[in-house]
N, C-alpha and C positions, 0 to 999 in steps of 0.2 A: 504494499500499499504506499503512495506518496503523499503525502501532504506539503502544502505550500502555503505559508503563512507568516504575515511579517514578525520577525522573533525582535524582542525585547522594546515593542512599542507599548506605550501606554494607552487605556484604553478609559476615558471618563467615565465616571459613575453615571448608570444609565445608558453608556454608549455602547456601538456594537462594533465589530470586524469582521470583514467577511475571511473566511477560511477555505481553499478550495482543496479538494479531497479528490483522488482518481485511485480506482482498485483496479486490478486486472481480474477478469472473470476465467481467464485460461486455465484449464483442467477442472474447472467446475461444472456442476449441472445443478438446476433446478434454483436452489438460493443460498447466495454468499450472505452471510452476516459478520460485521468486523464493528469492533469497538474503539473509540479513540479517547484517550485518558487526557484531559487537560488540567494542568495545576494553576491557581491564581494565586495571587497576593489579598486577594479579598476576604477577610476574616470570616465574613457570613457564608460565603461558596469557594472554601478553599480547591475543591475538586470539582470537575466537572467531566460528566460521561457523555459521548456522544456516540449514538449507535446508526451504522450505516447498513442499510439492507438492498440487496439488488436480487430481483428476480431474472435468471438466465433464462434467455431464449434461446435455444439451439437450433443454428442454420444447418448444419452439417453433422449427422450422428452416425457414428462408427460402432456397431454392436457386434461382440463384446468390446467395451472400451479397453479391454486387456485379457491376453490370452497367456494361460500357464501350461505348458506343455506337459508339467509336471516332470517326472523321471524318464529320461531318453537315454538310450545307450547311442555310442557315435555309429554313423552308417544307417542308424535306423530314420525313417521319414515320417515326420508328424504333419498332419494338415488339419486346416481349421477354415470354416467358412467365415467372411465378414461382411456383415450387411451394412451399405452405405445408403444411407437415407437422406433425401432433402427435404429438410423441415421449415424451409424458406416459405417465401411467396412468390419468389422468381425463379424460372429455369436455371439450371447450373449444370456446368459440364465439369466432368472429372478430366482433368488437363494431366494429371501425373500420379501414378502410385509407385511409390519406392520401398526398399526394406535398407535396413542398416542393422549388422554388417551383411552385405549381400553376399559374402562368401557361403554364409550357411543358411540366410533367408531368402526368399523367392515370393513374389506375388503375381497372380494371373491377371490378365486385363480385365477391366471389369465388363460384366455380361452386357452392361450397357454405359454407354458415357455422357449421355444427355439425359439429365433427370428433371421433370417436372416436377412442379411443387408436390410432396406427399410420397413421390416415386422413392422406389429402392431398387438397387443393384446389388452383386455380390462378387466376392474377391475371394479367390482361394490362396491362404498363406500357408507356404510349405515351410519347414524346419529340416535341415538336415546337416546335425553336428558330425565334424569328422574326428573331432579328437576330445578326449575327456578334458572338461575346463571347469569342472564344479557346477558352477553357478553361471549363467548366461540371463544376460539382458539386451534386448535388440527393441527396434521400432518399424512400424510398418507405418508410412507417410500419404496421407492423401491430399492432393492439391486440386484447387477448383479454378475456373476461370473468374471467381466473383473476387473481388478484392479484400484480402485478409481472410479468406475463407479456407482454412486449411486444417487439419486434424491429425492426430497420431493414435495408434494403437501401441500400447506397450506391453512387450512379449517377454515372458521370462520361461526358464527351464533350469533341470539340474541334470548334468549331464553325467552319469554314471558309467563306470567301467563295464565292460562285458562280464 
């Protein structure tokens, strides 16, 4: 959370001062609640709490938002379907689906690339580890033609020896 306020300025009794607050909703769904604590030199009100509440409206939805392949052996392939949904009010085009690290993760092309509002498509996510690594963490990223509309699926696994 970022807060921009005049530092050290006096506010006359009964006066007011604007405080500009912004908070990132990235990685959050539904509702985000943040509390800002302010200390004052007013003996009657030495402490003030401001509560910020944001209702988050997803435009691009990836389901599931996280994939856990569990325990998997090197050389074994794990596959999961990811559903991409346009929850916005305008059509969108899936411009790119990438995985990282690409050496062990890959994704198929979306079953549809142009999504009308309310429509979905699927992508097959494939994970094939080659070496025991203990724990694995990766990402599948989806980029659209809409400005700043992109999202990631977090991927994890535990790679076990044969």
